[in-house]
C-alpha positions as CSV (number, residue, x, y, z in Angstrom):
1,M,119.8,94.6,86.9
2,R,116.7,96.0,84.9
3,E,114.7,93.2,83.3
4,V,115.0,92.7,79.7
5,S,111.5,92.8,78.4
6,L,110.0,89.6,76.5
7,K,107.1,92.0,75.3
8,N,108.4,92.8,71.7
9,M,109.5,89.4,71.2
10,T,106.5,87.5,72.2
11,Q,104.4,89.6,70.2
12,R,105.9,88.1,67.0
13,L,105.8,84.6,68.1
14,F,103.6,82.2,66.5
15,A,102.6,78.5,67.0
16,I,103.2,78.8,70.9
17,V,103.0,75.2,72.4
18,T,99.7,74.1,70.7
19,S,101.4,70.7,71.1
20,A,100.8,71.1,74.8
21,V,97.0,70.2,74.3
22,F,98.2,66.9,72.7
23,A,100.6,66.1,75.6
24,F,97.6,66.6,78.1
25,S,95.2,64.7,75.9
26,S,97.5,61.6,75.7
27,T,98.3,61.8,79.4
28,I,94.6,62.3,80.7
29,A,93.6,59.4,78.3
30,T,95.6,57.1,80.3
31,A,94.5,58.3,83.7
32,Q,91.4,56.1,83.7
33,V,91.0,53.9,86.9
34,S,88.6,51.1,87.6
35,D,87.4,51.8,91.3
36,Q,84.9,54.7,91.1
37,H,84.7,54.6,94.9
38,Q,88.5,55.7,95.1
39,R,88.0,59.2,93.8
40,N,88.5,60.9,97.0
41,A,90.9,58.6,98.7
42,L,94.1,60.1,100.0
43,P,96.9,57.7,99.3
44,E,99.8,57.3,101.6
45,I,102.9,59.5,100.8
46,G,105.0,57.9,98.2
47,V,102.3,56.2,96.2
48,V,100.0,59.2,95.4
49,A,98.7,59.2,91.8
50,S,101.3,56.6,90.8
51,D,98.8,54.8,88.4
52,A,97.7,58.1,87.0
53,I,100.8,59.8,85.7
54,S,104.5,58.8,86.0
55,I,107.1,61.2,87.5
56,D,109.0,61.3,84.4
57,K,105.9,62.3,82.2
58,E,105.0,64.8,85.1
59,I,108.6,66.6,84.7
60,Q,108.3,66.6,80.9
61,I,104.9,68.1,81.1
62,G,106.0,70.6,83.6
63,D,108.7,71.7,81.4
64,I,106.1,72.1,78.5
65,L,103.9,74.4,80.5
66,M,106.6,76.5,81.9
67,R,107.9,77.1,78.4
68,Q,104.5,78.2,77.4
69,L,104.1,80.5,80.5
70,R,107.3,82.2,79.5
71,G,105.9,83.1,76.3
72,Q,102.6,84.2,77.4
73,A,102.6,85.3,80.9
74,P,104.3,88.3,82.4
75,L,107.1,86.3,84.0
76,L,110.0,88.4,85.7
77,S,113.5,88.0,84.4
78,D,114.9,89.5,87.6
79,P,118.0,87.7,88.9
80,L,117.7,89.3,92.4
81,L,114.0,88.3,92.9
82,E,114.5,84.9,91.3
83,E,117.5,84.2,93.7
84,Y,115.5,85.3,96.8
85,L,112.4,83.2,96.0
86,Q,114.4,80.2,95.2
87,D,116.4,80.5,98.4
88,L,113.2,80.9,100.3
89,G,111.4,78.0,98.5
90,N,114.6,75.6,99.0
91,R,114.5,76.3,102.7
92,L,111.0,74.8,102.7
93,V,111.5,72.0,100.0
94,V,114.5,70.5,102.3
95,Q,112.0,70.0,105.1
96,A,109.4,68.3,102.8
97,D,109.0,64.4,102.1
98,N,108.2,62.8,99.0
99,V,110.3,65.2,97.0
100,K,110.8,63.8,93.5
101,F,112.5,66.5,91.6
102,P,114.1,69.8,91.9
103,F,111.6,72.6,92.6
104,K,111.7,75.6,90.4
105,F,110.2,78.9,91.9
106,F,109.3,81.8,89.5
107,M,107.8,85.2,89.8
108,I,105.0,87.0,87.9
109,N,104.4,90.6,87.5
110,N,101.0,90.8,88.8
111,A,99.5,92.6,91.6
112,D,96.8,90.0,92.5
113,I,97.5,87.9,95.6
114,N,98.3,84.5,94.2
115,A,100.6,81.7,94.1
116,F,100.1,78.2,92.0
117,A,101.8,75.2,91.5
118,F,101.9,72.6,88.7
119,F,103.5,69.7,87.2
120,G,107.3,69.0,88.0
121,G,107.7,71.1,90.9
122,H,107.0,74.6,89.3
123,I,105.6,77.1,91.9
124,G,104.7,80.5,90.5
125,V,104.3,83.5,93.0
126,H,102.7,86.9,92.1
127,T,104.5,90.0,93.1
128,G,101.1,91.0,94.7
129,L,101.6,88.2,97.3
130,I,105.0,89.4,98.4
131,F,103.6,93.2,98.5
132,N,100.8,92.1,100.7
133,S,102.8,89.9,103.1
134,D,103.8,91.5,106.3
135,N,106.8,89.2,107.0
136,E,108.4,86.2,105.5
137,S,106.6,83.7,107.5
138,E,103.4,84.7,105.9
139,L,105.0,84.4,102.4
140,A,106.5,81.1,103.3
141,S,103.1,79.8,104.6
142,V,101.8,80.1,101.0
143,L,104.7,78.6,99.4
144,A,104.7,75.7,101.9
145,H,101.3,75.2,101.0
146,E,102.1,75.0,97.4
147,V,105.0,72.7,98.0
148,A,102.6,70.3,99.7
149,H,100.3,70.3,96.5
150,V,103.3,69.2,94.5
151,T,104.6,66.5,96.9
152,Q,101.2,65.0,97.2
153,R,100.8,65.3,93.5
154,H,97.3,66.7,93.9
155,I,97.1,67.6,90.2
156,A,97.9,64.0,89.1
157,R,95.3,62.7,91.6
158,K,92.8,65.2,90.3
159,I,93.5,63.8,86.8
160,Q,92.9,60.3,88.0
161,A,89.5,61.3,89.3
162,Q,88.3,62.8,86.1
163,Q,87.0,59.3,84.8
164,K,84.0,60.6,83.0
165,S,85.6,63.9,81.4
166,S,86.6,64.3,77.8
167,P,90.4,64.1,77.7
168,L,90.8,67.0,75.1
169,Q,88.2,69.1,76.9
170,L,90.1,68.7,80.4
171,A,93.3,69.5,78.6
172,S,92.2,72.7,77.2
173,I,90.5,73.8,80.7
174,F,93.8,73.0,82.4
175,G,95.9,74.9,80.0
176,S,93.5,77.9,80.4
177,V,93.1,77.9,83.9
178,L,97.0,77.8,84.4
179,L,97.3,80.9,82.1
180,A,94.5,82.6,84.1
181,M,96.3,81.9,87.4
182,A,99.6,83.5,85.9
183,D,97.6,86.3,84.0
184,P,93.9,86.6,84.9
185,E,93.0,88.9,82.0
186,A,94.4,86.8,79.2
187,G,93.5,83.5,81.0
188,M,90.0,84.1,81.4
189,A,89.8,85.2,77.7
190,A,91.3,81.7,76.9
191,L,88.7,80.1,79.2
192,S,85.9,81.9,77.2
193,A,87.4,81.0,73.9
194,T,87.2,77.3,74.9
195,N,83.6,77.6,76.4
196,A,85.3,76.3,79.5
197,A,84.7,79.1,82.0
198,A,81.9,77.5,83.8
199,Q,83.8,74.2,84.2
200,Q,86.9,75.9,85.9
201,A,85.9,74.2,89.2
202,S,86.5,70.9,87.5
203,I,90.4,71.1,88.1
204,N,90.3,73.2,91.2
205,Y,91.7,71.5,94.2
206,T,89.2,69.7,96.5
207,R,88.6,70.5,99.9
208,A,90.2,67.3,100.8
209,N,93.4,68.5,98.9
210,E,93.3,71.7,100.8
211,R,93.1,70.2,104.0
212,E,96.1,67.9,103.4
213,A,98.2,70.8,101.9
214,D,97.4,72.9,105.0
215,R,98.3,70.2,107.3
216,I,101.5,69.2,105.6
217,G,102.4,72.7,104.7
218,I,102.2,74.0,108.3
219,Q,104.4,71.1,109.4
220,V,106.9,72.2,106.7
221,L,106.6,75.9,107.7
222,A,107.4,75.0,111.4
223,Q,110.2,72.6,110.7
224,S,111.8,75.3,108.3
225,G,112.0,77.6,111.4
226,Y,109.2,79.9,110.3
227,D,106.0,80.9,112.4
228,P,103.5,78.1,112.0
229,N,100.8,80.6,113.0
230,A,101.6,82.7,109.9
231,A,99.3,80.5,107.8
232,A,96.1,81.3,109.8
233,T,97.3,84.9,110.0
234,F,97.4,85.1,106.2
235,F,94.2,83.1,105.6
236,G,92.5,85.8,107.9
237,K,93.9,88.6,106.0
238,L,92.8,87.2,102.7
239,A,89.3,86.6,104.1
240,E,89.2,90.3,105.4
241,K,90.4,91.8,102.1
242,Y,87.9,89.5,100.3
243,R,85.2,91.1,102.1
244,L,86.0,94.3,100.7
245,R,86.2,93.3,97.1
246,S,83.5,92.6,94.6
247,T,85.5,89.8,92.8
248,P,87.5,87.0,94.5
249,F,91.2,87.0,94.6
250,A,92.8,84.6,92.1
251,Y,94.1,82.5,94.8
252,L,90.5,81.9,96.2
253,L,89.2,80.6,92.8
254,T,91.6,77.5,93.1
255,H,92.0,77.7,96.9
256,P,88.6,77.8,98.7
257,L,88.7,79.6,102.1
258,P,85.8,78.6,104.5
259,Q,86.0,79.9,107.8
260,S,86.7,76.5,109.2
261,R,89.8,76.3,107.3
262,I,91.2,79.4,109.3
263,A,90.2,77.7,112.5
264,D,91.8,74.5,111.4
265,A,94.9,76.2,110.5
266,R,95.0,78.0,114.0
267,S,94.3,74.7,115.8
268,R,97.2,72.9,113.8
269,A,99.6,75.7,114.6
270,S,98.9,75.5,118.5
271,S,100.5,72.0,118.3
272,Y,103.9,73.5,117.6
273,N,106.1,75.6,120.0
274,V,105.5,79.3,119.7
275,R,108.4,80.9,117.7
276,Q,109.7,84.3,117.9
277,V,111.1,84.4,114.4
278,P,113.6,87.0,113.6
279,E,113.0,88.9,110.4
280,R,115.4,88.6,107.4
281,L,116.5,91.6,105.8
282,S,116.3,89.9,102.3
283,F,112.6,89.7,102.7
284,H,112.2,93.4,103.2
285,L,114.7,94.2,100.4
286,A,112.6,92.2,98.0
287,K,109.5,93.7,99.0
288,A,111.0,97.2,98.7
289,R,112.2,96.3,95.2
290,I,108.8,95.3,94.1
291,T,107.1,98.4,95.5
292,A,109.8,100.7,93.8
293,R,109.8,98.8,90.4
294,F,106.4,97.7,89.9
295,Y,103.8,99.6,92.0
296,G,102.9,103.3,91.8
297,N,105.2,105.9,90.1
298,P,108.7,106.8,90.9
299,K,107.7,110.4,92.4
300,D,105.0,108.9,94.5
301,N,107.4,106.1,95.8
302,I,110.0,108.7,96.8
303,V,107.5,110.0,99.0
304,V,106.3,106.9,100.4
305,F,110.0,105.6,101.3
306,Q,111.0,109.1,102.6
307,D,107.9,109.0,104.7
308,M,108.9,105.6,106.1
309,L,112.4,106.9,107.1
310,D,111.0,110.1,108.7
311,K,108.5,108.2,110.8
312,Q,110.9,105.2,111.5
313,H,108.0,103.1,110.0
314,Y,110.3,100.1,109.0
315,V,111.7,96.7,110.2
316,F,115.1,97.5,108.7
317,K,116.2,101.1,107.9
318,Q,118.4,99.7,105.2
319,S,115.3,98.3,103.2
320,A,113.7,101.7,103.3
321,L,116.8,103.3,102.2
322,Y,117.2,100.9,99.4
323,G,113.6,101.5,98.3
324,L,114.2,105.2,98.3
325,A,117.6,104.7,96.3
326,L,115.7,102.5,93.8
327,S,112.9,105.0,93.5
328,Y,115.2,107.8,92.8
329,F,116.8,105.6,90.2
330,E,113.7,105.1,88.4
331,N,112.9,108.7,88.6
332,E,116.4,109.3,87.1
333,Q,117.7,111.2,89.8
334,Y,121.0,109.2,89.8
335,A,123.1,111.4,92.2
336,Q,120.6,111.1,95.0
337,A,120.4,107.2,94.3
338,Q,124.4,106.9,94.2
339,K,124.8,108.6,97.4
340,I,122.4,106.3,99.4
341,I,123.7,103.0,97.4
342,N,127.5,104.1,98.3
343,Q,126.4,104.4,102.0
344,L,124.6,101.1,102.0
345,I,127.5,99.3,100.1
346,E,130.0,100.7,102.7
347,N,128.1,98.8,105.6
348,D,127.4,95.6,103.7
349,T,129.7,95.1,100.8
350,N,128.5,91.9,99.7
351,N,124.7,92.6,99.6
352,L,123.5,91.6,96.0
353,F,120.7,94.0,96.2
354,Y,123.0,97.0,96.6
355,L,125.6,95.7,94.2
356,D,122.8,95.3,91.6
357,L,121.6,99.0,91.9
358,A,125.2,100.0,92.0
359,A,125.5,98.3,88.5
360,D,122.4,99.9,87.1
361,L,123.7,103.3,88.2
362,S,127.1,102.7,86.5
363,I,125.1,101.9,83.2
364,A,122.9,105.0,83.5
365,Q,125.8,107.3,84.2
366,K,128.2,105.6,81.8
367,D,130.7,105.1,84.4
368,Y,131.7,101.6,83.9
369,A,135.1,100.9,85.7
370,P,134.0,101.2,89.4
371,A,131.1,98.6,88.9
372,I,133.2,96.4,86.9
373,A,135.9,96.4,89.4
374,M,133.4,95.7,92.3
375,L,131.6,92.9,90.4
376,S,134.8,91.2,89.2
377,E,136.1,91.0,92.8
378,Q,132.9,89.5,93.8
379,A,132.9,87.1,90.9
380,K,136.2,85.5,92.3
381,H,134.2,84.3,95.2
382,S,130.9,83.7,93.4
383,P,131.7,82.8,89.8
384,H,128.3,81.5,89.0
385,N,126.1,83.7,90.9
386,S,123.3,85.0,88.6
387,V,123.1,88.6,89.9
388,I,126.9,89.0,89.8
389,S,127.5,87.2,86.4
390,L,124.6,88.8,84.5
391,N,125.2,92.5,85.8
392,L,128.9,92.1,85.1
393,A,128.2,90.7,81.5
394,N,125.6,93.4,81.0
395,I,128.1,96.3,81.8
396,L,130.9,94.9,79.9
397,I,128.4,94.7,76.8
398,K,127.7,98.2,77.4
399,K,131.3,99.1,77.7
400,G,132.0,97.4,74.3
401,D,134.1,94.5,76.0
402,I,132.2,91.9,74.0
403,K,134.9,89.1,74.2
404,E,134.9,89.1,78.1
405,A,130.9,89.4,78.2
406,T,130.6,86.4,76.0
407,R,133.0,84.3,78.0
408,I,131.2,85.1,81.2
409,L,127.8,84.3,79.8
410,K,129.1,81.1,78.1
411,D,130.5,79.9,81.5
412,F,127.1,80.8,83.3
413,L,125.0,79.1,80.6
414,L,127.0,75.9,81.2
415,I,125.6,75.7,84.7
416,N,122.2,77.5,84.0
417,P,121.3,76.3,80.4
418,N,117.7,77.4,80.6
419,N,118.3,81.1,81.9
420,L,116.4,83.2,79.5
421,L,117.9,86.5,80.5
422,A,121.5,85.1,80.0
423,L,120.5,83.9,76.4
424,Q,119.1,87.3,75.7
425,L,122.3,89.1,76.7
426,L,124.3,86.8,74.7
427,S,122.4,87.4,71.8
428,D,122.8,91.1,72.1
429,A,126.4,90.7,72.6
430,Y,126.8,88.8,69.4
431,L,124.6,91.4,67.6
432,E,127.0,94.2,68.9
433,S,130.0,92.6,67.4
434,R,128.2,91.5,64.3
435,Q,128.6,87.9,65.0
436,M,125.6,86.9,63.1
437,L,126.0,83.2,63.1
438,E,126.2,83.1,66.9
439,M,123.5,85.7,67.3
440,H,121.0,83.6,65.5
441,Q,122.0,80.5,67.3
442,S,121.5,82.1,70.6
443,K,118.3,83.6,69.6
444,A,117.1,80.1,68.5
445,E,117.4,79.1,72.1
446,V,115.7,82.0,73.5
447,Y,112.7,81.0,71.2
448,A,112.9,77.4,72.3
449,L,112.7,78.5,75.9
450,V,109.3,80.1,75.3
451,A,108.2,77.0,73.1
452,A,108.3,79.0,69.8
453,Y,110.0,75.9,68.1
454,P,109.1,76.7,64.5
455,R,110.7,80.3,65.3
456,A,113.7,78.7,66.8
457,I,114.2,76.4,63.8
458,D,113.8,79.4,61.3
459,E,116.6,81.1,63.5
460,L,118.8,78.0,63.0
461,H,118.4,77.9,59.3
462,T,119.3,81.5,59.1
463,A,122.2,80.8,61.2
464,Y,123.3,78.0,58.9
465,N,123.2,80.5,56.1
466,F,125.9,82.6,57.9
467,A,128.2,79.5,58.6
468,G,129.9,79.8,55.2
469,D,132.6,77.0,54.9
470,R,132.6,76.2,58.4
471,Q,131.4,72.6,58.2
472,L,131.8,72.0,61.9
473,E,129.2,74.7,62.8
474,K,127.0,73.5,60.1
475,Q,126.8,69.9,61.6
476,R,126.1,71.5,64.9
477,I,123.3,73.5,63.6
478,R,121.7,70.4,61.7
479,A,122.0,68.5,65.0
480,R,120.3,71.2,66.9
481,I,117.3,71.4,64.4
482,D,117.1,67.6,64.8
483,Q,117.0,67.7,68.5
484,I,114.1,70.4,68.4
485,R,112.1,68.4,65.9
486,E,112.5,65.5,68.3
487,Q,111.4,67.5,71.2
488,I,108.0,68.4,69.2
489,D,107.7,64.7,68.3
490,R,108.0,63.9,72.1
491,I,105.5,66.4,73.1
492,K,102.9,64.8,70.8
493,T,103.6,61.4,72.1
494,L,103.8,61.9,75.7
């Protein structure tokens, strides 16, 4: 499924999460501790930063920042990549200790090699990280490191250590640096605007944090069945690439990489048994998808993937074929793409990467029936799978079957209420059928997810005007407006 772009919408947003600064100010103001000598202490698992910020407050702040990022950073609404990344992340989280909340892994369309974690178990991954990983163990090593930052509550501990900083200043710096990690160009502009660029290091992870995250991350990596040597391998790759650059990678701005760290990673990995980890097709399909959709241009990518096939320079032939088919699709050579994808589906009928491209081809060629039949059969076995549900709903909207599309989307949103793409599709479906009341209601939820609360309330007021004599709907709209206003008040009083 092709991503539904937020660019046009976010250009119109105003007042996006200025309240987040108040949240951080309030939180940091309560983070004072009396013993100055405990700044660099490493508490035992389970009690880290308990006096700095509560778990509940951390979750709330994480939600605020995630909404802010949706509105300002180039987050990908790609169900395939989201599902792959969340599955990989869950494999690691299940092996971690001190997990206090569900983790949310998300992807950002940025070619820089980077990953970052923040409050509430949110971990962002740049497409550049996957593109530059040679195998899944390397990618997993970075994610495991970020998981360790969250479980050890390093951000909360850093707040605890900032006893002499101005709360408002620190809040502004942190919000800007978070955006800088997600979108360096926009984030550095924000840093400059707050005169905080020189103080970026004040919230960077300390070397003690990094050593602890390395130790725990490598342990989680090994326990999850991945190669523990992958961390040192990837660090070495970063160090080598850094020598060839005039500016540091975004990852290195918050994760210092002295030579001793690479040696320590190798030493820690040696304490685990050597693993011959089998490659997973899903990693190579995800990497091929990122290459074909976000790197280079379609004509050049066709040459790249065809060369892989000719020289047999691949781990899985299927991933090279998929990359070629996707590149043909991006170049609007639908017949060539269809021929390859039919072959791939014939040998692997349940593969979501193949089904997704088949759905896109059906829309591009306006041949809806085969894809609807194929996805409907899959939906019987996986009724709430995001790739299947959202692709099927999208095709039904294109076909004009709005009733069935809205039924699927409503069912999906009951399980996944914060799925931005599903809400966008639902809004599109209502617009197609001229159901203006419902369209404005769903659009309000889209704005709420990107923290544009005033705009969400405006949409609900517009929906109210379309309600006519439907008193029950009017009551629901008034109640939702009250909920959003209460959310704004909660943000200010965290």
